[in-house]
N, C-alpha and C positions, 0 to 999 in steps of 0.2 A: 770279331772285333771285340766286342764284352769283355771275352773272358781274356784277352791280351793286356786291358787294360785292369781286371781283378786283379791279374798274376803280378802286373808292375805295383799297382797297392798295397797286396800283401806282402811284397818282398819290401818296400818303402816300410811298412807298418814294423813288419819286423827290425829291419837297422834302427830303428827308431825305438824298441825292444831293447834291440841288443845296445845300443848307444846309451841307454839308461841303464843296465845292469852296468855296465862301465864307468857312467858315473857315480853310481853306487857304491861299488867295490873300493873307489877313490873319495867318499865322502863327500861328493859333490852334489846334493842331493838336489837345490835347486837347478840345476840343470840338468839333473835326470828327471825332476818333478815337469819339466817343459818338453822334454823327449817323450813322456812317459801320455803329456797332453796330445799330442801328437799322435800317436798310434792309438789311443782312447778313441779319437775321430773319426777314423778309419776303419776301428773294432770295436766298439764302445760295453760290448758284452763278454769280451775276453779276461778271462779271471785271474790269469798272470799280469796280464797288464794293470788290472782294478786293483788288484794287492800290492804290486808294487809301486802303485800311484799313491795308495793307503799308507804304506810305510816312509815314503817321501815325504805326505805330508806331517806325518807325525814327527819326522826327523827334524824336517828345514824348519815349520814354522809353532812346532807344538801344537797343532790343530787337531786336536785327536777323537772330537764324535766324527767327523768328516772321513777319518782315516780307521776306525775303528768299522764304521758302515761300511767302508768300500771292501775292508778286508773280511767283514762276516760275509758279506755277499761273497766273493770269490770263493769262499770257504763252502757258505752253503751249493754252488755252484759244484765245487769240487771237493766232496767231505773226503777222501780219504787222500788228499794230496798233502805230502810233508812241507812243501815249502811254502803251500798257502798257512797250513795251520800255524808253521815259522812266523813268517810276517806278521799275522793278527796276534799274535806272542808276543813278539818284537813291540810291536805298535803297546799293545797291555801292560807290558815292561817300559817302555817309556811315558804311558800315563802312569804310572806307579800303582797298577796293580798288579804286583807280585803275584797273587796265588792266581788270577785268570792267566795269565804269563805262564807260568810253571804249568799248570793243569794242560793247556796246548800245545808247548811245546812238549813236556814230557808223551801226552799223548802222541805226536809226530812221530816223536822219535822211537814208540813200539809199533808204531806204521813200520818205519825205516832206518833199524837203528844204524846205519853204515850213512844215513844222513850227514855231510856234517855239520849245515845249517842247524840242524837243531842238538846234536854230541856239544859243539860250541855254546850253542845258549844255554844248553845245561850245565857245563862247566863254570860258566859265566854266572849262573845268579848260583851255583852251590846248594849244597843239600840242607836244608833246614832241621834240626835236629826239635824234638819233642821238649816245650819246655819244661821247667823243672816241677813245677807243680801245672799240672795239663788241664786239673779243674777250675784254672783261671785263664785269662787270657793271657799271649805272651807279652803283652806290653802293658800288664798290669804291674804295680811297682816291686815286688817281691821277685818277678820272672827273671826279668833283666840281671836285677844284682846276684842274684843266685846262680842266673846261665853264667857272667863270668866267674863267681867264683867258683862253678865246677870246670870252667875249663882252665881254669890256673892248677885248681889242685888237680888235673887230668895230664896239664903238661907237666907239674912238678914231679907226679909221679912218676911216667913216662920218664925223665931223667935221671930218678933216682935208678929206675930198673937200667936206664943205661950205663948208668955208673954200679950199678950191682953186678952186673954183668959185664963192666970191665973190669973186675976186681980192685976198684977202689980208685979209680982217677977220677981225676977232678973233675967237677962238671961247674962251670965260671957261673953259671944262670941261677946258681944253689944256694948262693949267697946272701946269707938276709941280709937287710936294711940294718945299717949298724945303728945302734943305739945313740939318740939325742944326748949329748954331751949339757951337762946341767953346770 
């Protein structure tokens, strides 16, 4: 009898978890948080439930400290699980800690390069280039300015190459700004 009750509890817990995942996919984080709270009552040490709950806390109420703690606990339970690492990375990204987010998500991608979540998050974050002046912090005054100049020069250079390859075809974006009339 006890085994039958345990099987029903596990099935109900799994149903709550899968319902929560569906709510997460639809960006209904409050509903997902409620479903995950139900699942965690039956299985408080399940790393997948902890991780998803942490992600929902971060997405729903911007409650980052408990979210990081729960997701980190889940990753510590299963250190090579890609989904758990991606969720912790997402929480860090939402918190504004992009360096930690990138390190975790890239690490998850290295574990499983076919994991859709890791690939999607890496594309969403983009790849940052080296600062123009690497001996200065990237936010130090000259770096953002020189980075914009570098990007514009590269864009113009690419357009010139297209123009040259097209044997003199016009490229409208190359037009210089008109001089101010006096």
